[in-house]
C-alpha positions in Angstrom: -50.9 23.9 53.5 -51.7 26.9 55.7 -49.5 29.6 57.2 -49.0 27.6 60.4 -47.6 24.7 58.3 -45.2 27.0 56.5 -44.0 28.7 59.7 -43.4 25.3 61.4 -41.5 24.1 58.4 -39.5 27.3 58.4 -38.5 26.8 62.1 -37.5 23.2 61.3 -35.2 24.1 58.5 -33.9 27.3 60.1 -35.1 29.8 57.6 -34.8 33.5 58.2 -37.6 34.7 55.9 -40.7 33.3 54.4 -41.8 34.7 51.0 -45.3 34.4 49.7 -46.1 35.6 46.2 -48.9 34.9 43.8 -47.8 32.9 40.8 -45.0 31.2 42.7 -44.7 28.5 45.3 -43.8 29.6 48.9 -40.0 30.3 49.2 -37.8 30.4 52.3 -34.4 32.0 52.8 -32.1 29.4 54.3 -28.5 30.4 55.0 -28.9 33.4 52.7 -30.2 31.4 49.8 -33.8 31.5 48.5 -35.3 28.0 48.2 -38.6 27.1 46.8 -40.9 24.9 48.8 -42.2 21.8 47.1 -45.8 23.1 46.6 -47.9 24.3 43.8 -47.8 28.0 42.8 -49.9 30.1 45.0 -52.8 32.2 43.7 -53.5 35.7 44.9 -56.4 34.5 47.1 -54.1 31.9 48.7 -51.5 34.5 49.7 -54.2 37.0 50.8 -56.0 34.4 53.0 -52.7 33.3 54.6 -51.5 36.7 55.6 -54.8 38.3 56.3 -55.6 35.7 58.9 -52.6 36.6 61.0 -52.8 40.4 60.7 -54.2 42.8 63.2 -56.6 45.5 62.2 -54.0 48.2 61.6 -51.9 45.8 59.5 -55.0 44.8 57.4 -55.8 48.5 56.8 -52.2 49.2 55.8 -52.1 46.1 53.5 -55.3 47.1 51.7 -54.0 50.7 51.2 -50.7 49.4 49.8 -52.5 46.9 47.6 -54.8 49.7 46.2 -51.8 51.9 45.7 -50.0 49.1 43.8 -53.0 48.6 41.5 -53.2 52.3 40.9 -49.5 52.5 40.0 -49.8 49.6 37.7 -52.8 51.2 35.9 -51.0 54.5 35.8 -47.8 52.9 34.3 -49.9 50.9 31.9 -51.5 54.1 30.6 -48.2 55.9 30.3 -46.7 53.0 28.3 -49.7 52.9 26.1 -49.6 56.6 25.5 -45.9 56.5 24.7 -46.4 53.6 22.4 -49.3 55.4 20.5 -47.4 58.7 20.1 
């Protein structure tokens, strides 16, 4: 399954949103309700490859900056939790 397949399916079923998250199958919002697609859970590389292929250069740069920020925040929060737990 590729991004084109998912987008075509979304048009067929009248979805308003397509959600791709690592660790979950693709999901579509149909009539306001989130519905899982019958597909295996996606890995990070699957999501990355799907969205990276359809992004322009600016979107790719923004995505990578956001991904780096998210990892930094996770690491920062992890350290804060560990520090609070130790003290």
